[in-house]
TORFIBA-77169 format. One line per field, with one value per residue (C-alpha): x, y, z; residue in three letters. Coordinates in Angstrom, 3 decimals. Example, Ala and Ser with C-alpha at 12.3 -4.5 7.8 and 13.67 -1.06 7.14 Angstrom:
# TORFIBA-77169
east c(12.300,13.670)
north c(-4.500,-1.060)
up c(7.800,7.140)
rest c(ALA,SER)
//
This chain:
# TORFIBA-77169
east c(-4.904,-7.563,-6.940,-9.268,-7.659,-9.975,-9.232,-11.383,-10.909,-9.349,-10.721,-9.008,-9.467,-11.686,-9.111,-6.267,-8.390,-8.958,-5.196,-4.395,-7.400,-5.678,-2.681,-5.059,-6.890,-3.628,-2.333,-5.462,-5.244,-1.590,-2.525,-5.847,-4.479,-4.634,-7.861,-11.027,-13.327,-12.868,-14.820,-15.369,-17.415,-20.203,-22.203,-25.722,-27.422,-25.286,-22.671,-19.897,-16.966,-15.992,-13.244,-12.203,-12.322,-10.152,-10.210,-7.058,-5.792,-2.059,0.295,0.991,0.853,4.103,2.585,-0.583,1.445,3.480,0.302,-1.307,1.765,2.119,-1.547,-1.671,-4.605,-2.797,0.502,-1.309,-2.548,-6.245,-6.946,-7.097,-7.111,-6.164,-6.668,-5.215,-7.009,-6.717,-10.074,-11.701,-14.029,-17.237,-20.430,-19.902,-22.846,-21.477,-24.851,-26.238,-23.835,-25.584,-25.476,-24.163,-21.445,-24.078,-26.005,-28.991)
north c(0.278,-1.574,-2.835,-4.620,-7.326,-7.990,-10.579,-11.401,-14.911,-15.475,-17.950,-20.925,-19.582,-22.443,-25.121,-23.111,-22.353,-26.067,-26.690,-23.886,-24.244,-26.049,-23.690,-20.696,-21.760,-22.607,-19.125,-17.449,-19.491,-18.504,-14.838,-14.765,-11.953,-9.713,-10.977,-8.976,-10.537,-12.752,-14.755,-15.750,-13.587,-15.540,-15.399,-14.018,-17.118,-19.895,-20.708,-20.411,-18.498,-15.404,-14.030,-13.288,-10.426,-10.210,-7.278,-7.133,-4.922,-4.257,-1.422,-0.009,-0.519,-2.487,-5.047,-5.197,-5.761,-8.503,-10.235,-9.969,-11.076,-14.223,-15.222,-18.706,-18.053,-15.060,-16.925,-19.772,-17.373,-17.685,-14.014,-12.131,-8.830,-7.991,-4.743,-3.733,-0.673,1.120,1.712,3.257,1.405,3.363,1.826,-1.334,-3.604,-7.087,-8.099,-7.877,-10.492,-13.683,-16.733,-18.916,-18.447,-18.412,-15.510,-17.470)
up c(5.597,3.699,0.185,-2.196,-4.328,-7.275,-9.924,-12.944,-14.303,-17.682,-20.260,-18.594,-15.076,-13.900,-14.710,-13.215,-10.135,-9.526,-9.655,-7.182,-4.871,-1.973,-2.021,-2.145,1.018,2.790,1.907,3.258,6.458,6.886,6.433,8.252,10.439,7.328,5.781,6.452,3.866,0.871,-1.610,-5.188,-7.510,-9.202,-12.409,-11.956,-13.355,-11.852,-9.235,-11.830,-10.407,-12.369,-10.159,-6.615,-4.122,-1.027,1.352,3.428,6.245,5.937,6.964,3.493,-0.274,-0.321,2.057,-0.052,-3.212,-1.540,-0.381,-3.815,-5.771,-3.679,-3.696,-5.286,-7.637,-9.057,-9.312,-11.125,-13.811,-12.947,-13.544,-16.807,-14.935,-11.367,-9.479,-6.133,-4.745,-1.429,0.182,3.218,5.519,5.354,6.545,8.567,9.347,10.048,11.474,7.914,6.603,5.484,7.707,4.878,2.276,-0.467,1.051,2.363)
rest c(UNK,UNK,UNK,UNK,UNK,UNK,UNK,UNK,UNK,UNK,UNK,UNK,UNK,UNK,UNK,UNK,UNK,UNK,UNK,UNK,UNK,UNK,UNK,UNK,UNK,UNK,UNK,UNK,UNK,UNK,UNK,UNK,UNK,UNK,UNK,UNK,UNK,UNK,UNK,UNK,UNK,UNK,UNK,UNK,UNK,UNK,UNK,UNK,UNK,UNK,UNK,UNK,UNK,UNK,UNK,UNK,UNK,UNK,UNK,UNK,UNK,UNK,UNK,UNK,UNK,UNK,UNK,UNK,UNK,UNK,UNK,UNK,UNK,UNK,UNK,UNK,UNK,UNK,UNK,UNK,UNK,UNK,UNK,UNK,UNK,UNK,UNK,UNK,UNK,UNK,UNK,UNK,UNK,UNK,UNK,UNK,UNK,UNK,UNK,UNK,UNK,UNK,UNK,UNK)
//
């Protein structure tokens, strides 16, 4: 089952994100078998991070909750709000994905 993990940064999210960054990437690497897509959300007028989206493929809600609860950015208190939502894969056009992480 697909789940979207969506966190919106709190007022001190940037500082907390910097502190948890290495652990966050280690966690994603350790769980790459579950990760479908992930990335930071950005402000429209700059590269400032405003949150995070992870789409994961896990067997059930309990597994999604366990993944989300243990994610280092969430544990570090980066997010003011956090949503875990089951989703369906609809249209799928991986060939339309940008060649770079910035969408170039």
